N, C-alpha and C positions, 0 to 999 in steps of 0.2 A: 504494500500500500504506500502511496505517496500523497502528501497533502501540500498544496501550494496556496498562495493568497493572490487574489485578483489584483490587489494593490501592488504586487511585485512584478506584474506583467507590464509591458510597454503599451501605454494608452488603452489598456483593456484587452489587447490581442493576446489570446492564450493558446491558440492552435494555428500553426502555419510555419513558414520557413523564415523564422527570425528568432532572436534570442532576447529574453528567455522564451521558451515554448514548451508546453506540456506534451505536444506531439508535433514533431518537425515533419512537414509535408509541403509539397507544392500543389497538392490537389485542392486544398480548401484553406480558408482563413476564417477564424471565428473569434469574435470579441463581445464583451459586455462593456459598453461605454456609458459612463456617467457624466452628466453635464450639469452645470449651474445655469440658471436663467441668464440669458445674454451671451453664453458661449457661442462662438462662431467659427465655422470652417470655410475657407475660401472655395469659390466655385471651381470644380474640377470634374474630370471624366476619366473613364478607363477605356482603353482600346481593346483589352482582352477579357477582363473579368466582368461577370454579372454580380451585382451587390444586392443582397436582400437585407433590408433594415426593418426590424420589428420594434415598434415603440412599445416598451413595457411599462413605462411610467411617464407622466407629464405630457407636454405639448411641444412639438418641434415644427419647423418650417423648412420644406424642401420643395423645389420646383414652384416657388411662389405660392405654395399651398400649405395650409396648416393640417398637421396630423396629430392624432392623440392615441392614447393607450389602446392597443389591439390592432392598430393599422400596420400593414406590411407594405413597404414601398420597394418595388423591384426596379433597380437602376441597371439598365442594359448598357452594353458597350456603346460609347458615343453619346449617351445621355449626360448632359452637364448640369450640375446643380451645386449650389452652396448649401449651407446648413446653419440654422439658428435654433438654439434652445429657447423657446418662448418662456417656459417655466423650467424649474429643475426637472431633469428628464433622465431616462435610462433607455438605451437601445441595445438590442442584440443584433449584431451584424455578422452576416455570412457572405464571404466572397468566393466565387467559384469561377475559374480555378484560382488558386492562391498565387497570382502572378506578381512577382516582385517587380518593383519599379514600374508599375502600371497605373500611376497617378499623374495626370497631366492638368496643370493649372490653366485656367482660361479666364479671359476678361469678362466683366459684366456681371 
């Protein structure tokens, strides 16, 4: 048995090809991400990976749309969005495949 802490993972990512990781793989990346109201991530897209974001707590804004607990946002390759935590929030994020260096910033 092995026990780890989410707080010890890099930005909530605990499965994927990075350090530390509980399971090192290029097939998938999995994270639990916690945000404070007002936290923001710049607009970006992926060329390879599809990203699934499940809002587990709070309200967030992506694609100029507000999402709340229970919403699942599927971000396909080429879809560009920024991210704002409207309230304190938590998301579970899965990226398939776990493509390293597949984050491209965009303007606007």
